Each structure stands twice: as structure tokens, then as C-alpha cells.
C-alpha positions in Angstrom: -167.6 100.9 159.2 -164.6 98.8 159.3 -166.2 96.4 156.9 -167.0 99.3 154.5 -163.6 100.5 154.5 -162.4 96.8 153.7 -164.7 96.6 150.8 -163.6 100.0 149.7 -159.8 99.1 149.8 -160.6 95.5 148.0 -162.6 97.3 145.3 -159.9 99.9 144.8 -157.2 97.2 144.7 -159.2 95.2 142.2 -159.7 98.2 139.8 -156.1 98.9 140.0 -155.1 95.5 138.6 -157.9 95.3 136.1 -158.0 98.6 134.6 -154.7 98.6 132.7 -155.7 95.4 130.8 -159.4 96.3 130.0 -159.2 100.1 129.9 -156.1 100.9 128.0 -157.5 101.9 124.5 -158.5 105.5 123.6 -162.1 104.5 124.7 -160.8 105.2 128.2 -161.1 108.8 127.7 -164.8 108.6 127.2 -165.3 106.1 130.1 -163.2 107.7 132.8 -163.4 111.1 134.1 -161.6 113.4 136.5 -164.5 112.5 138.9 -163.8 108.9 138.8 -161.5 107.1 141.3 -158.2 108.8 141.1 -155.8 107.0 143.4 -156.0 103.8 142.0 -156.1 105.0 138.2 -152.4 105.9 138.7 -151.4 102.7 136.6 -154.2 103.4 134.3 -153.2 107.0 133.4 -149.4 105.8 132.7 -150.9 103.0 130.2 -153.3 105.6 128.6 -150.4 108.2 127.9 -148.2 105.4 126.5 -150.8 104.2 124.2 -151.6 107.5 123.0 -148.2 108.5 122.4 -147.9 105.1 120.3 -150.8 106.2 118.2 -149.3 109.6 117.6 -145.9 108.0 116.7 -147.6 105.7 114.4 -149.4 108.6 112.6 -145.8 110.3 112.2 -144.5 107.2 110.6 -147.5 106.8 108.3 -146.7 110.4 107.2 -143.1 109.7 106.5 -144.0 106.8 104.3 -145.7 109.3 101.8 -143.3 110.5 99.5 -143.5 113.3 97.2 -143.9 112.3 93.5 -143.0 113.9 90.1 -145.5 112.8 87.4 -147.9 115.4 86.3 -149.0 118.2 88.5 -147.3 120.0 91.4 -145.1 118.4 93.6 -146.9 119.6 96.5 -150.0 117.9 95.5 -149.1 114.7 94.2 -147.8 111.8 96.5 -146.5 108.4 95.8 -148.0 105.7 97.7 -145.6 103.6 99.7 -145.9 100.0 98.8 -144.6 96.9 100.5 -144.3 95.2 97.0 -142.0 97.8 95.8 -143.9 98.6 92.6 -142.8 102.2 91.6 -144.5 104.1 89.0 -143.0 103.9 85.5 -141.4 107.3 84.4 -142.5 107.7 80.7 -141.4 110.7 78.6 -142.4 112.0 75.3 -140.1 112.1 72.2 -138.8 115.7 72.9 -137.9 114.6 76.5 -140.6 116.4 78.5 -142.7 114.1 81.1 -145.6 112.2 80.0 -148.5 113.3 82.3 -151.4 110.8 81.4 -151.8 107.7 83.2 -154.8 106.3 81.4 -152.7 105.8 78.2 -149.1 105.7 77.3 -147.4 107.2 73.9 -147.4 103.7 72.6 -151.1 103.7 72.5 -151.5 106.9 70.6 -152.0 107.2 66.7 -153.0 109.6 64.1 -156.4 109.1 62.9 -157.1 108.3 59.4 -159.4 110.9 58.0 -159.4 109.5 54.5 -161.6 106.6 55.6 -165.2 106.4 53.4 -167.7 108.0 56.0 -170.6 107.1 53.6 -170.4 103.2 53.5 -173.7 101.7 54.6 -174.8 98.0 55.1 -178.2 97.7 53.3 -180.4 95.6 55.6 -181.7 92.5 53.8 -182.4 89.8 56.1 -185.0 90.0 59.1 -182.4 90.3 61.6 -180.7 93.0 59.6 -183.8 95.0 59.6 -184.7 94.4 63.2 -181.2 95.9 64.1 -181.6 98.7 61.7 -185.1 99.9 62.9 -184.0 99.3 66.6 -181.2 101.9 66.0 -183.5 104.4 64.1 -186.0 104.1 66.8 -183.6 105.1 69.6 -182.4 108.1 67.6 -185.8 109.8 68.0 -185.7 110.3 71.8 -182.0 111.1 71.5 -182.5 114.1 69.2 -185.5 115.2 71.5 -183.6 115.0 74.7 -180.3 116.7 73.4 -181.5 119.0 70.8 -178.5 120.6 69.1 -176.2 120.3 72.4 -173.9 118.1 70.4 -171.0 118.4 72.7 -172.8 117.2 75.7 -174.6 114.8 73.4 -171.4 113.2 72.4 -170.1 112.9 75.8 -173.3 111.4 77.2 -173.5 108.8 74.3 -169.8 107.7 74.6 -170.7 106.4 78.0 -172.9 103.9 76.1 -170.9 103.3 73.1 -168.0 102.0 75.1 -170.2 99.0 76.4 -170.5 96.9 73.3 -166.8 96.3 72.9 -166.3 95.3 76.6 -169.2 93.0 76.8 -168.2 91.4 73.4 -164.7 91.0 74.5 -165.6 89.7 77.9 -168.0 87.0 76.6 -165.1 85.9 74.0 -162.7 85.8 76.7 -164.8 83.5 78.9 -165.7 81.3 75.6 -161.7 81.1 75.0 -161.1 79.9 78.5 -164.2 77.5 78.3 -163.1 75.9 75.1 -159.1 76.1 75.6 -159.0 77.8 72.1 -157.7 81.2 70.8 -159.9 84.1 69.6 -158.1 85.0 66.6 -157.6 88.5 68.2 -161.0 89.4 68.6 -160.8 89.8 72.2 -158.3 92.4 72.1 -160.0 94.1 69.0 -163.2 94.4 70.9 -161.5 95.7 73.9 -159.5 98.3 71.9 -162.7 99.5 70.6 -164.2 99.9 74.1 -161.1 101.7 75.3 -161.1 103.9 72.3 -164.7 105.1 72.9 -164.0 105.6 76.5 -160.8 107.9 75.4 -163.6 109.9 73.4 -165.5 110.4 76.6 -162.2 111.5 78.5 -161.7 114.1 75.7 -165.4 115.5 75.6 -165.5 115.8 79.5 -162.9 118.8 78.9 -165.2 120.8 76.6 -168.8 120.1 78.1 -170.5 120.2 81.5 -173.4 117.8 81.8 -176.1 118.8 84.1 -177.1 116.6 87.1 -180.2 115.0 85.5 -177.9 114.0 82.5 -175.5 112.4 84.7 -178.3 110.4 86.5 -179.4 109.5 83.0 -176.1 107.6 82.5 -176.9 105.2 85.2 -180.2 104.3 83.8 -179.3 103.9 80.3 -176.1 102.2 80.8 -177.9 99.7 83.2 -180.6 98.8 80.5 -178.2 98.8 77.6 -175.5 96.6 79.3 -177.9 93.8 80.3 -179.8 94.0 77.0 -176.7 93.8 74.7 -175.3 91.1 77.3 -178.4 89.0 76.6 -178.4 89.9 72.9 -174.7 88.9 72.2 -175.3 85.5 73.9 -178.4 84.8 71.7 -177.1 86.3 68.6 -173.6 87.5 68.2 -174.4 88.4 64.5 -177.4 90.6 65.5 -175.6 92.4 68.4 -172.5 93.3 65.9 -174.9 94.4 63.5 -176.6 96.7 66.0 -173.3 98.3 66.9 -172.5 98.7 63.2 -175.8 100.6 62.7 -175.0 102.6 65.8 -171.8 103.8 64.7 -173.5 104.9 61.4 -175.7 107.1 63.3 -172.6 108.3 65.4 -171.0 109.5 62.0 -174.1 111.3 61.2 -174.3 112.9 64.7 -170.6 114.0 64.4 -171.0 115.5 61.0 -173.8 117.5 62.4 -171.5 118.6 65.2 -169.0 119.7 62.6 -171.5 121.8 60.8 -172.4 123.7 63.8 -168.9 124.4 64.5 -168.3 125.6 60.8 -171.5 127.8 61.3 -170.3 129.3 64.4 -173.1 128.1 66.6 -170.7 126.1 68.8 -167.4 127.7 69.7 -164.3 126.3 68.3 -162.3 126.2 71.2 -158.8 124.7 71.3 -158.3 121.2 71.4 -157.7 119.5 75.1 -154.4 118.7 75.9 -155.5 114.9 76.2 -156.9 114.9 72.8 -153.6 116.4 71.3 -151.5 113.7 72.8 -153.9 110.8 72.2 -154.5 111.5 68.5 -150.9 113.1 68.0 -152.7 116.3 66.8 -150.6 119.7 66.2 -150.3 121.9 69.3 -152.7 124.5 67.8 -155.3 122.1 67.0 -159.1 123.1 67.7 -162.3 121.3 68.9 -162.9 120.8 65.2 -159.9 118.8 64.6 -160.9 116.5 67.6 -164.3 115.9 66.1 -162.9 114.9 62.8 -160.6 112.3 64.5 -163.5 111.0 66.6 -165.8 110.6 63.7 -162.9 108.8 61.8 -162.7 106.3 64.8 -166.5 105.7 64.6 -166.2 104.8 61.0 -163.5 102.1 61.8 -165.7 100.9 64.5 -168.5 100.6 62.2 -166.5 98.6 59.7 -165.3 96.3 62.4 -168.8 95.3 63.7 -170.3 94.8 60.4 -167.3 92.5 59.4 -167.9 90.7 62.4 -171.8 90.1 61.9 -170.8 89.2 58.3 -168.5 86.2 59.4 -171.4 84.9 61.6 -173.9 85.3 58.7 -171.6 83.1 56.7 -171.7 80.4 59.5 -168.2 80.9 60.7 -166.8 81.7 64.2 -165.0 85.1 64.6 -161.6 83.1 65.5 -161.4 81.8 61.8 -160.9 85.5 60.6 -157.9 87.3 61.8 -159.2 90.3 63.8 -158.4 93.9 62.5 -156.0 94.8 65.4 -155.0 98.2 65.6 -157.5 99.4 63.2 -158.4 102.9 64.1 
């Protein structure tokens, strides 16, 4: 009997010394209950309460670090993220002094679309590679027409998810080539990345006027995955073929947007007001409509057509892109 009491006191004292060290985290709340040893757990309870108070205090400090910001949207919803590095968001304003609400592009990235560009220019395929590029693009048009029918708004949005790939892939490969060979690119890296960004801004615009279905969103993953890898390999094997393909794709894009305009003019598609992002990006008048947006996008596609056919012609002449100055800022 006395031995059992001694063992009990010994175990109790050992638990008292060990518990503050090994059971001081929040896990103690799940391990220990009110039915467990109470007397030896006095130190444990104090330690747990102090730990939980520290955690609560840390949460309050974290909340204090989140300051209310002012760029675009209500002050209640927007919060600036406090950073150890002290990088504060830049405050940008429009020419009239009103705050600039877009973070994906800045006022110096905007421009007025050149609507006077020749939309009917066409590169007649002559060589075998040209004919392969031409008929590859033509063969892709049939399933696209079948899938989207006359839903041009959604068609434009979905195709822009693919159209922004070639410029990014080409710019990336030229960037790596420039690093490997310790040479300039003639501005072509920037020109191709500008094209990719411009196509992405088309997507950001049409997102405001279209509502893709779930299976169309899923299709983006499949098509983009296949196209990215195919174009990547194609550009490595033959840049002149890759640029020619994009040139013909842009010619088809011009045709698609022309059909889009016909549907708008015939009243089959509602000519809604232009999204605010489009008004700021293309410097459109405040009362612009969807038709004005489509005109600007179509002009952009015509410029991309010229750039890629030009790049392909440079390669056909046996020269490198760096030997011809890139058409920077050519929208």
C-alpha cells in the first residue's frame, strides 16, 4: 500500500516537471481533459494559458499590419499587404487627376488603335512550308466553326487564350538564345512579348461581355496544353514555319472579327457599352460600344499578322531576326 502511494507521488512529480516542456502547445487541449490528473497539472494549465494568450496576441498584431489601401474599389474591401521590404504600391492617376484603377496595365501602355490598316493583305503561299502552314490553319477553322457556331463573343474570348501563346513562346526562346550566345535580339524579344500581352488584354476585355460554359473553360486546358507544346517544338525546328502559321492564324482572326461586326450590325448580337477596361486600354471615348472594341481588336490582329509574316520572310531570306529591327510599338 505504501509502495503504491510512493509510486503515485513519484509519477505525479515527474508529470509535473515534464508536462510544461512537452505538452505546452495547443495540442494539449486535445490530449488532456478534465478527467486527467488535476493536481500536478497546475504548471501545465498556466503554461497553456500563456501560450494561447501569445497566439491570440500574435493574431491581433497580424491584423494591425493590414492597412486599408486606396487603389480601385472600396476602402473596406481593399487592403494593402504589409511587407518587410517596404515596397509600396505606386499611385497612378489619369490625365484628369482621377485614380487609375488597373494594375494589369498602366497609362503608358495604352494607345489608340490604327483602324486604317489594310485588312485584306494576304500572303499567298508559294513554298511547301507556306502551303503546310496555310492548310494547317484552314484545317483548324472547321472544328472551331462547328463548336462555336455564331457565338462570336465567347468564340473570341476562348481563342484569345490560345492566340496569346505564340508571342510568349517565341519571345521566351529568343530570350534564351540571346543569353546563350551573348547577343542582342534586335528588339524581337520585346516585340513578341508585346504581342502576347496585347492578345491577353483582348481576353481580359472579352471576359467582361461573355460568360463561358464549364466545358468551354475545360477545353482551354486541353487546347492550350497541346498548342503550347506543339508550337514550342515547331519554333525550335523551323521559326519561319512557326511565324508563318501565326500570320495565317491572324488572317483568320481578322475574318472572324469581321463576321462578329456583321452580327452586331444586323442586331443578332447586342451592341452593349464597351467595358471600362477597353475604354482605358484603347483610349476610346466614354460612350464607346462593343462594336468599337471589336474594331480595335481586329486592327490589333492585322498588325500581328504583319509582324509574323515579316518575321517569317526574314528567316526565308536566310537571315536572323536580330538583323532586322523589330517593329516595337506596332499595334
